[in-house]
C-alpha positions in Angstrom: -96.5 24.4 -125.2 -93.5 22.2 -125.8 -93.7 21.1 -122.0 -97.4 20.1 -122.5 -96.5 17.9 -125.5 -93.7 16.1 -123.5 -96.0 15.6 -120.5 -98.7 14.4 -122.9 -96.3 11.8 -124.7 -95.0 10.6 -121.3 -98.5 10.1 -119.9 -99.5 8.3 -123.1 -96.5 6.0 -122.8 -97.0 5.5 -119.0 -100.7 4.5 -119.3 -100.8 2.6 -122.5 -101.4 -1.1 -122.1 -104.1 -3.7 -122.2 -106.1 -5.9 -120.0 -105.7 -9.8 -120.2 -108.2 -12.5 -119.4 -107.3 -16.1 -119.4 -108.9 -19.3 -118.5 -107.4 -22.8 -117.8 -109.3 -26.1 -117.2 -107.5 -29.2 -115.9 -109.1 -32.6 -116.2 -112.7 -33.2 -117.0 -115.6 -31.3 -115.4 -117.6 -33.3 -112.8 -121.4 -33.3 -113.1 -123.0 -32.7 -109.6 -126.0 -34.8 -110.8 -123.8 -37.7 -111.7 -121.9 -37.5 -108.3 -125.4 -37.6 -106.5 -126.1 -41.0 -108.3 -123.2 -42.7 -106.4 -124.6 -44.6 -103.5 -123.3 -46.8 -100.7 -122.9 -50.5 -101.7 -122.6 -49.6 -105.5 -119.9 -51.7 -107.2 -116.8 -49.8 -108.4 -117.6 -50.8 -112.0 -120.9 -48.8 -111.8 -119.0 -45.8 -110.4 -116.7 -45.8 -113.4 -119.7 -46.2 -115.8 -121.3 -43.1 -114.2 -118.2 -40.8 -113.6 -115.7 -42.3 -116.0 -112.2 -43.2 -115.1 -110.8 -41.7 -111.9 -108.1 -39.2 -111.9 -106.2 -41.2 -109.2 -106.7 -44.6 -107.5 -105.5 -45.0 -104.0 -104.2 -48.4 -103.2 -104.5 -50.1 -99.7 -101.1 -50.3 -97.8 -102.2 -53.6 -96.0 -99.5 -56.2 -96.1 -101.7 -59.1 -97.0 -103.3 -57.3 -100.0 -101.2 -54.3 -101.2 -102.9 -53.9 -104.6 -106.3 -53.6 -103.3 -108.1 -50.5 -104.6 -109.0 -48.4 -101.5 -110.5 -45.2 -103.1 -111.2 -43.4 -106.3 -110.3 -39.7 -106.6 -111.9 -37.5 -109.3 -110.6 -33.9 -109.7 -111.3 -31.0 -111.9 -109.5 -27.7 -111.6 -110.7 -24.2 -113.0 -108.3 -21.2 -113.1 -109.0 -17.8 -114.3 -106.6 -15.2 -114.8 -107.0 -11.3 -114.9 -104.1 -8.9 -115.7 -103.4 -5.3 -116.6 -100.3 -4.6 -118.5 -99.2 -1.0 -118.5 -95.9 0.1 -119.9 -94.3 0.7 -116.6 -96.4 -1.4 -114.1 -98.2 -4.9 -114.4 -101.0 -6.2 -112.1 -102.4 -9.6 -112.1 -104.9 -11.8 -110.3 -105.4 -15.5 -110.4 -108.4 -17.4 -108.9 -108.3 -21.1 -108.8 -111.0 -23.4 -107.6 -111.3 -27.2 -107.7 -113.8 -30.0 -107.8 -112.7 -33.1 -105.8 -114.7 -36.3 -105.2 -113.3 -39.2 -103.2 -115.1 -42.6 -103.2 -113.9 -45.0 -100.6 -114.3 -48.7 -101.4 -114.7 -51.6 -99.0 -112.6 -54.8 -99.4 -115.3 -56.1 -101.8 -114.9 -53.2 -104.1 -118.3 -51.5 -103.3 -118.9 -47.9 -102.3 -118.3 -47.4 -98.6 -118.5 -43.6 -98.5 -118.4 -40.5 -100.7 -116.9 -37.2 -100.1 -117.4 -34.3 -102.5 -116.4 -30.7 -102.7 -117.6 -29.0 -106.0 -116.3 -25.4 -106.2 -114.7 -25.3 -109.7 -117.6 -23.2 -111.1 -116.9 -20.6 -108.5 -113.6 -19.4 -110.0 -114.0 -15.9 -111.3 -112.2 -13.1 -113.1 -111.2 -10.3 -110.6 -109.7 -7.0 -110.7 -105.9 -7.4 -109.7 -106.3 -5.5 -106.5 -108.8 -8.1 -105.0 -112.6 -8.2 -104.7 
């Protein structure tokens, strides 16, 4: 009977623990409907009115006009964490997805092209051993 209590105590210690869920957002979420409103020929001021200030501005590297704005970049990242913490062993999973919109501007500051990848909403909590 004494051995059964020792085994039960060791098992209770070894398998005690908790589950941990976490979520992190970086930068402002991008509205797909707002991104669809961006059209070729639109002035950059209108882009900023619709989407807000860009996360990054890419400047031209042309020798004659080095401060010309070449592209606006908008990003949003969503990360979800899942973990199982046991007394002796820990397991974890991280799933990170990103929205990224790049708006290329012509020399007059009008939209020339739009590229978008909107995947941030697809981040998910997952069991630490995969899906």
